[in-house]
C-alpha positions as CSV (number, residue, x, y, z in Angstrom):
1,M,-80.4,9.6,-91.4
2,S,-84.1,9.3,-92.0
3,D,-86.2,12.2,-93.3
4,E,-88.2,12.1,-90.0
5,R,-85.0,12.3,-87.9
6,R,-83.5,15.0,-90.1
7,G,-86.7,17.1,-89.7
8,A,-86.6,16.7,-85.9
9,L,-83.0,17.9,-85.8
10,T,-83.7,21.1,-87.7
11,S,-87.2,22.0,-86.4
12,P,-87.3,25.1,-84.3
13,A,-90.6,24.0,-82.7
14,S,-88.9,21.9,-80.2
15,A,-85.6,21.8,-78.4
16,V,-83.4,18.9,-79.5
17,F,-80.1,18.0,-77.7
18,A,-77.4,15.6,-78.8
19,I,-73.7,15.0,-78.1
20,A,-71.1,15.3,-80.8
21,A,-67.3,14.8,-80.7
22,A,-64.3,16.0,-82.6
23,L,-64.1,13.9,-85.8
24,L,-61.5,11.3,-86.5
25,V,-61.1,10.2,-82.9
26,A,-57.7,8.7,-82.4
27,A,-57.6,5.0,-81.4
28,P,-56.2,4.6,-77.8
29,A,-52.7,3.3,-77.5
30,H,-52.3,-0.5,-77.4
31,G,-53.2,-1.8,-73.9
32,Q,-54.5,1.6,-72.7
33,A,-58.1,1.6,-71.5
34,Y,-60.4,4.5,-72.5
35,P,-61.0,6.8,-70.8
36,A,-57.7,7.3,-69.1
37,K,-58.2,10.9,-68.1
38,P,-61.1,13.4,-67.5
39,I,-63.4,14.2,-70.4
40,R,-64.5,17.7,-71.2
41,L,-68.1,18.3,-72.2
42,V,-68.4,21.7,-73.9
43,V,-71.7,23.5,-73.6
44,P,-71.8,26.3,-76.2
45,L,-74.3,28.4,-74.2
46,A,-74.3,30.2,-70.8
47,P,-75.0,28.4,-67.5
48,G,-78.6,28.1,-66.2
49,G,-80.4,27.2,-69.5
50,P,-81.7,23.8,-70.6
51,S,-78.5,22.8,-72.4
52,D,-76.5,23.5,-69.2
53,T,-79.0,21.7,-67.0
54,L,-79.0,18.6,-69.2
55,A,-75.3,18.6,-69.6
56,R,-74.6,18.6,-65.9
57,A,-77.1,15.8,-65.3
58,V,-75.5,13.7,-68.1
59,A,-72.0,14.5,-66.8
60,V,-72.8,13.1,-63.3
61,R,-74.1,9.8,-64.8
62,L,-71.2,9.5,-67.3
63,T,-68.7,10.1,-64.5
64,E,-70.3,7.2,-62.6
65,V,-70.4,4.8,-65.6
66,M,-67.0,5.7,-67.2
67,G,-64.9,6.0,-64.0
68,Q,-63.5,9.3,-65.1
69,S,-64.6,12.8,-64.4
70,V,-66.8,14.5,-67.1
71,I,-66.3,18.2,-66.7
72,V,-68.9,20.7,-68.1
73,E,-67.3,23.7,-69.7
74,N,-69.6,26.6,-70.7
75,R,-68.3,28.6,-73.8
76,A,-71.1,30.9,-74.7
77,G,-71.4,33.3,-77.7
78,A,-72.8,33.8,-81.2
79,G,-75.7,31.4,-80.7
80,G,-73.4,28.5,-79.9
81,T,-70.8,29.1,-82.6
82,V,-68.0,30.0,-80.1
83,G,-68.3,26.8,-78.1
84,T,-68.8,24.7,-81.1
85,D,-65.6,26.1,-82.6
86,V,-63.7,25.3,-79.4
87,A,-64.8,21.7,-79.5
88,A,-64.2,21.3,-83.3
89,K,-60.6,22.6,-82.9
90,S,-59.8,20.4,-79.9
91,P,-57.6,17.3,-80.4
92,S,-59.5,14.4,-81.9
93,D,-58.6,12.1,-79.1
94,G,-62.0,11.3,-77.6
95,Y,-61.6,13.6,-74.6
96,T,-63.7,16.5,-75.8
97,M,-67.4,16.2,-76.4
98,L,-69.9,18.9,-77.4
99,L,-73.6,19.2,-76.4
100,I,-75.4,20.5,-79.5
101,S,-78.9,21.8,-79.9
102,N,-81.0,22.5,-82.9
103,S,-79.0,25.8,-83.3
104,F,-76.1,23.6,-84.6
105,A,-78.1,22.9,-87.7
106,I,-79.7,26.3,-87.9
107,N,-76.3,28.2,-87.8
108,A,-75.1,26.3,-90.8
109,S,-77.9,27.8,-92.9
110,L,-77.8,31.3,-91.3
111,Y,-74.1,32.1,-91.5
112,P,-72.2,31.8,-94.8
113,K,-68.8,31.5,-93.1
114,L,-68.5,29.5,-89.9
115,P,-65.1,28.9,-88.3
116,Y,-65.6,25.1,-88.5
117,D,-67.1,22.7,-91.0
118,T,-70.5,21.5,-89.7
119,L,-70.3,18.2,-91.5
120,K,-66.6,17.4,-91.4
121,D,-65.3,18.6,-88.1
122,L,-67.7,16.9,-85.7
123,A,-69.2,13.5,-85.5
124,P,-72.6,12.7,-83.8
125,V,-72.4,10.4,-80.8
126,T,-75.9,10.1,-79.5
127,M,-79.3,11.8,-79.2
128,L,-80.0,12.9,-75.6
129,A,-83.3,14.6,-75.4
130,A,-86.1,16.5,-77.2
131,G,-88.8,18.6,-75.7
132,P,-91.2,21.4,-76.5
133,Y,-91.0,25.1,-75.7
134,L,-93.4,27.0,-73.5
135,I,-94.4,30.4,-75.0
136,A,-94.1,32.3,-71.7
137,V,-94.7,35.9,-70.7
138,H,-94.0,38.0,-67.6
139,P,-97.0,37.8,-65.3
140,S,-97.5,41.6,-65.6
141,L,-98.3,41.4,-69.3
142,P,-102.1,41.6,-69.6
143,V,-102.5,38.4,-71.7
144,K,-103.6,34.9,-70.8
145,S,-103.6,33.2,-74.2
146,M,-101.8,33.3,-77.5
147,K,-104.8,35.0,-79.1
148,E,-104.5,37.8,-76.6
149,L,-100.7,38.1,-77.0
150,I,-101.1,38.4,-80.8
151,A,-103.8,41.0,-80.4
152,L,-101.7,43.0,-77.9
153,A,-98.7,42.9,-80.2
154,K,-100.8,44.1,-83.2
155,A,-102.1,46.9,-81.1
156,R,-98.6,47.9,-79.9
157,P,-96.3,47.2,-82.9
158,G,-92.6,47.3,-82.0
159,Q,-93.3,47.9,-78.3
160,L,-93.1,44.4,-77.0
161,N,-89.9,42.4,-77.0
162,Y,-88.9,38.8,-76.7
163,A,-85.8,37.1,-75.4
164,S,-83.9,34.1,-76.8
165,G,-80.6,32.4,-75.9
166,G,-79.0,34.0,-79.0
167,S,-79.4,34.7,-82.7
168,G,-80.1,31.5,-84.6
169,T,-81.2,29.4,-81.7
170,G,-84.5,27.4,-81.8
171,P,-86.4,30.0,-79.6
172,H,-85.3,32.8,-82.0
173,M,-86.5,30.9,-85.0
174,A,-89.8,29.8,-83.3
175,L,-90.8,33.4,-82.5
176,E,-89.7,34.6,-86.0
177,L,-92.0,32.0,-87.5
178,L,-94.8,33.3,-85.2
179,K,-94.1,36.8,-86.5
180,L,-94.2,35.7,-90.1
181,G,-97.4,33.8,-89.6
182,T,-99.3,36.5,-87.7
183,G,-97.8,39.7,-89.0
184,V,-96.9,41.0,-85.5
185,N,-93.8,43.1,-84.8
186,I,-92.1,41.9,-81.6
187,V,-88.5,43.0,-81.1
188,H,-85.9,40.3,-80.6
189,I,-83.4,40.6,-77.7
190,P,-80.7,38.0,-78.0
191,Y,-78.8,36.8,-74.9
192,K,-75.7,34.5,-74.5
193,G,-77.9,31.7,-73.3
194,A,-81.4,30.8,-72.3
195,G,-80.5,31.1,-68.6
196,P,-79.7,34.8,-68.6
197,A,-82.7,35.4,-70.9
198,L,-85.0,33.6,-68.4
199,I,-83.7,35.7,-65.5
200,D,-84.6,38.9,-67.4
201,L,-88.0,37.5,-68.3
202,M,-88.8,36.8,-64.7
203,A,-87.5,40.2,-63.7
204,G,-89.8,41.9,-66.3
205,H,-87.0,43.3,-68.4
206,V,-88.4,41.4,-71.4
207,Q,-92.1,40.4,-72.0
208,V,-92.0,37.2,-74.0
209,Q,-89.7,34.1,-74.3
210,P,-90.0,30.6,-75.8
211,V,-88.6,28.7,-72.8
212,N,-87.6,25.0,-72.9
213,I,-90.1,23.1,-70.8
214,L,-87.3,21.6,-68.7
215,V,-86.6,25.0,-67.0
216,G,-89.8,26.9,-67.8
217,L,-92.4,24.6,-66.3
218,P,-91.2,24.9,-62.6
219,Q,-91.1,28.7,-63.0
220,A,-94.6,28.8,-64.4
221,R,-95.9,26.7,-61.6
222,A,-94.2,29.0,-59.1
223,G,-96.0,32.0,-60.7
224,K,-92.8,33.6,-61.8
225,L,-93.9,33.5,-65.5
226,R,-97.2,32.8,-67.3
227,A,-97.2,30.0,-69.9
228,L,-99.5,30.6,-72.8
229,A,-98.8,27.7,-75.1
230,V,-96.7,24.6,-75.7
231,T,-95.0,24.0,-79.1
232,T,-94.6,20.4,-80.5
């Protein structure tokens, strides 16, 4: 893996999605075509977020191409660790795939003990997509730029909060980097996926969220949230 690609996989400034599979895939029996039965695509985050949206689009196309159903299974929890563990412990027969995001690499550095081996238990299959985050706020928040958001956060330390799809996810790291760089105190509210977090942002229960552009841009255009900046 090149240094450039490695940096892209671990950077919290953009959302990176790839498919991995249980390692040591067993060879199909002699004369048996693959796939011979439905394939499970595990999404380690809750429905409604960018991972889920992308997985379902890919599953439809894979079903058409492979001639077998590709079934999306959401297994949310612990910033993607729960679903990743489910995939890692599945039979290595080629019928379980996992949609990973940059949190897959982030979790390996955040948690000293994971229930799976990041390097040994899963093998990369292909890169699917990469895209920036929108730094979005609820329309009721009296800011229209990042400069104004930072100024408001400094004037109200600890009173603003931001949502993410879970501890250790790219959006979590992105806002923590912002906090380190600007000295602001904005409280982190982790969810079990970007979808539930986005629902609460649009409802005004949280004020700020780094939202993947795939799901955030339509909501910004509809006036349900206000986009202040784009990360790249």
